[in-house]
Legacy VTK file of the C-alpha trace (Angstrom):
# vtk DataFile Version 3.0
C-alpha trace
ASCII
DATASET POLYDATA
POINTS 292 float
278.468 110.394 127.531
275.056 111.091 126.093
273.962 113.233 129.021
275.525 115.899 131.172
276.664 114.252 134.396
277.594 117.358 136.371
276.532 117.479 140.025
273.700 119.559 141.459
275.985 122.516 142.264
276.661 123.020 138.547
272.931 123.337 137.913
272.631 125.876 140.719
275.541 127.933 139.367
273.957 127.971 135.908
270.650 129.241 137.321
272.327 132.145 139.127
274.463 133.087 136.138
277.747 131.307 136.844
277.483 128.590 134.217
281.148 127.592 134.042
282.292 128.117 137.640
282.410 124.407 138.492
284.042 123.462 135.193
286.726 126.129 135.528
287.516 125.018 139.083
287.824 121.373 138.058
290.177 122.325 135.203
292.301 124.469 137.507
292.693 121.478 139.818
293.886 119.339 136.877
296.362 122.024 135.806
297.932 122.250 139.277
299.528 118.792 138.910
303.251 118.701 138.180
302.535 116.053 135.549
299.376 116.844 133.610
296.997 113.975 132.925
296.275 114.007 129.197
293.428 111.502 129.540
291.593 113.675 132.073
292.234 116.804 130.003
290.751 115.079 126.957
287.744 114.048 129.011
287.311 117.650 130.139
287.410 118.888 126.524
284.770 116.341 125.544
282.444 117.253 128.402
282.908 121.020 128.577
284.235 124.034 126.721
287.740 125.028 127.793
287.869 128.510 129.397
289.709 130.822 126.990
292.354 131.701 129.574
293.487 128.033 129.690
292.873 127.028 126.071
296.437 127.773 124.903
297.979 125.452 127.503
295.371 122.692 127.248
295.579 122.508 123.455
299.390 122.536 123.512
299.449 119.619 125.939
296.841 117.585 124.032
298.463 118.257 120.643
301.899 117.197 121.966
303.422 120.651 121.526
304.565 120.561 125.142
305.015 117.458 127.334
302.766 116.701 130.309
305.675 117.464 132.673
305.104 121.090 133.689
308.717 121.750 134.734
309.781 121.124 131.094
307.361 123.614 129.540
309.560 126.718 129.644
312.480 124.897 128.025
310.377 123.212 125.335
308.533 126.438 124.466
311.872 128.257 124.161
313.156 125.540 121.814
309.963 125.708 119.756
310.329 129.478 119.485
313.964 129.180 118.400
313.036 126.618 115.758
310.461 129.045 114.349
313.080 131.810 114.125
315.463 129.471 112.303
312.788 128.447 109.797
311.815 132.057 109.079
315.470 133.003 108.614
315.987 130.076 106.205
312.902 131.029 104.174
314.117 134.623 103.931
317.589 133.544 102.821
316.038 131.333 100.134
313.763 134.261 99.146
310.696 132.101 99.505
309.003 134.753 101.661
309.169 138.535 101.801
307.402 141.444 103.501
304.308 141.114 101.284
303.341 137.698 102.588
300.624 137.292 105.214
301.238 135.570 108.536
299.152 132.465 107.662
301.062 132.169 104.378
304.357 132.461 106.262
303.207 129.741 108.653
302.331 127.536 105.693
305.786 128.058 104.176
307.325 127.097 107.532
305.174 123.975 107.617
306.249 122.983 104.096
309.895 123.551 104.976
309.699 121.539 108.186
307.860 118.637 106.545
310.211 118.659 103.511
307.392 119.512 101.105
308.628 122.960 100.090
309.048 123.579 96.356
310.353 126.793 94.838
307.378 126.989 92.460
304.860 126.677 95.292
302.088 129.285 95.343
301.781 130.308 98.981
298.842 132.596 98.239
296.449 129.761 97.395
294.039 129.297 100.301
294.065 125.867 101.906
293.116 124.094 105.126
296.364 125.002 106.874
296.223 128.737 106.086
292.542 128.911 107.070
293.288 127.240 110.414
296.261 129.580 111.017
294.145 132.612 110.107
291.459 131.673 112.622
294.002 130.876 115.355
295.405 134.394 114.928
292.260 135.767 116.498
292.885 134.236 119.916
296.626 133.493 120.146
299.134 136.358 120.009
302.476 134.567 120.170
303.732 133.641 116.681
305.474 130.488 117.886
302.296 129.289 119.614
300.340 130.154 116.479
302.634 128.117 114.236
302.817 125.023 116.411
299.078 124.997 117.145
298.270 125.392 113.429
300.770 122.685 112.472
299.600 120.183 115.067
295.873 120.820 114.613
296.322 120.436 110.863
298.366 117.295 111.527
295.522 115.864 113.608
293.154 116.434 110.687
295.541 114.625 108.345
295.535 111.588 110.629
291.797 111.012 110.200
291.803 111.945 106.501
291.419 108.305 105.426
288.110 108.263 107.318
286.692 111.290 105.490
284.660 109.181 102.985
282.946 107.476 105.936
282.459 110.824 107.672
280.815 112.161 104.513
278.579 109.088 104.376
277.616 109.616 108.031
276.874 113.290 107.291
274.581 112.416 104.367
272.727 109.815 106.430
272.198 112.196 109.360
271.120 115.096 107.138
268.579 112.921 105.330
267.209 111.856 108.704
267.060 115.416 110.082
265.748 117.217 106.988
264.775 115.022 104.058
263.533 117.901 101.911
266.801 119.826 102.234
268.836 116.674 101.638
266.988 115.890 98.400
267.371 119.469 97.153
271.115 119.561 97.837
271.573 116.131 96.264
269.507 117.015 93.188
271.655 120.063 92.433
274.928 118.376 93.478
275.478 121.101 96.064
276.580 118.808 98.856
279.343 117.154 96.854
282.266 115.238 98.304
284.799 117.904 97.379
282.954 120.628 99.284
282.663 118.509 102.429
286.303 117.432 102.151
287.213 121.132 102.217
285.126 121.638 105.355
286.716 118.649 107.062
290.201 119.771 105.968
289.802 123.273 107.405
287.609 122.212 110.378
285.304 125.126 109.433
288.018 127.775 109.773
287.034 130.737 107.628
283.371 129.768 107.775
282.478 129.988 111.476
283.586 132.800 113.773
286.458 132.123 116.155
284.541 131.775 119.440
282.270 129.123 117.945
285.246 127.438 116.268
287.173 127.238 119.541
284.369 125.273 121.193
284.223 122.843 118.259
288.018 122.497 118.261
287.940 121.710 121.997
286.135 118.514 121.013
288.654 117.817 118.258
291.522 118.183 120.716
289.612 115.862 123.027
289.744 113.217 120.294
286.376 113.468 118.527
286.570 114.016 114.788
282.889 113.103 114.412
281.866 116.423 115.968
282.480 117.834 112.467
279.662 115.679 111.070
277.175 117.325 113.424
278.523 120.806 112.639
277.872 120.265 108.921
274.342 118.978 109.499
273.422 121.813 111.866
275.052 124.413 109.598
273.008 123.230 106.613
269.698 122.911 108.473
270.237 126.294 110.142
270.714 127.903 106.707
268.071 125.838 104.898
266.003 128.896 103.919
268.964 130.192 101.897
270.100 126.831 100.555
266.669 125.858 99.219
266.942 128.853 96.867
270.358 127.753 95.554
270.804 125.676 92.403
274.604 125.571 92.255
277.382 124.744 94.690
278.976 128.157 94.114
275.752 129.976 94.937
275.281 127.861 98.070
278.797 128.589 99.360
278.321 132.300 98.757
274.965 132.300 100.557
276.326 130.795 103.779
279.615 132.688 103.918
280.165 135.549 106.384
277.796 134.127 108.964
277.201 136.488 111.918
278.872 135.609 115.204
275.505 134.995 116.856
274.539 132.498 114.145
277.903 130.739 114.455
277.367 130.408 118.219
273.895 128.931 117.666
275.338 126.408 115.196
278.147 125.418 117.585
275.747 125.041 120.535
273.260 122.924 118.619
275.983 120.791 116.988
277.519 119.989 120.381
274.063 119.240 121.801
273.256 116.876 118.931
276.692 115.240 119.239
276.008 114.633 122.947
272.546 113.224 122.201
274.157 110.696 119.846
276.525 109.545 122.590
279.430 111.973 122.024
281.143 109.588 119.564
284.905 109.989 119.250
285.181 108.612 115.724
282.903 107.473 112.931
282.634 104.101 114.674
280.053 103.687 117.440
282.125 100.890 118.975
285.895 100.436 119.174
287.465 98.229 116.537
288.385 94.759 117.831
LINES 1 293
292 0 1 2 3 4 5 6 7 8 9 10 11 12 13 14 15 16 17 18 19 20 21 22 23 24 25 26 27 28 29 30 31 32 33 34 35 36 37 38 39 40 41 42 43 44 45 46 47 48 49 50 51 52 53 54 55 56 57 58 59 60 61 62 63 64 65 66 67 68 69 70 71 72 73 74 75 76 77 78 79 80 81 82 83 84 85 86 87 88 89 90 91 92 93 94 95 96 97 98 99 100 101 102 103 104 105 106 107 108 109 110 111 112 113 114 115 116 117 118 119 120 121 122 123 124 125 126 127 128 129 130 131 132 133 134 135 136 137 138 139 140 141 142 143 144 145 146 147 148 149 150 151 152 153 154 155 156 157 158 159 160 161 162 163 164 165 166 167 168 169 170 171 172 173 174 175 176 177 178 179 180 181 182 183 184 185 186 187 188 189 190 191 192 193 194 195 196 197 198 199 200 201 202 203 204 205 206 207 208 209 210 211 212 213 214 215 216 217 218 219 220 221 222 223 224 225 226 227 228 229 230 231 232 233 234 235 236 237 238 239 240 241 242 243 244 245 246 247 248 249 250 251 252 253 254 255 256 257 258 259 260 261 262 263 264 265 266 267 268 269 270 271 272 273 274 275 276 277 278 279 280 281 282 283 284 285 286 287 288 289 290 291
């Protein structure tokens, strides 16, 4: 979908200040079904931004935290919540966590326990993709059980496309060179845009770098199935901050210069990245065509 295919009423609503009225109504219709249609919900996420009031439910359905059958939701959510309590209790008994640990670090310990990767010498205070995602999710989800399962499943989605990261990095380099050759050559000359840095950005999906409202709109596309949206976010982020980056000669200096971006800047980056992604055909993966 390279262009916006909304009907004429959507355009009218936008002109009179009700930009998302039509989209919200269409989502509400989808959510009234007793069995939610995951395909249609994914299509909605790819075409529009999910209204914040429905984001919790939509993401949980698309990330397989709850089933599409609405009558099962209460039971499944209760079981998920109980499982979280059991994991926390086990971690406390083993003295892996205590009152000094942060919530994202606790969530990470729960993840390690559940996936059988927990080691007693593990340093939970080292920042990683999971803790950054959990920290950002804290800003718009209050329930701890929801927070854990959303962080776990979003992180799990990232792990599933991890083998494609080298190709995503290659696509990022190609697009950046096309969009801003001068910036590309400067970053390449000083080894600022190295593979490790971009792997970190892909691993965290920009949590900790972009503000939460902008992140949520990018993550809508991820939940819809498009990992390539992250390529466009990197390119727009770098070109948006080119005036700072052209003065940087080291990777460390560059990271410091683009940290703590204002919310308004993050929104501009998200808007332009989504627009560019749409102009390139809203690709779901790094491949323009499905594999045979």
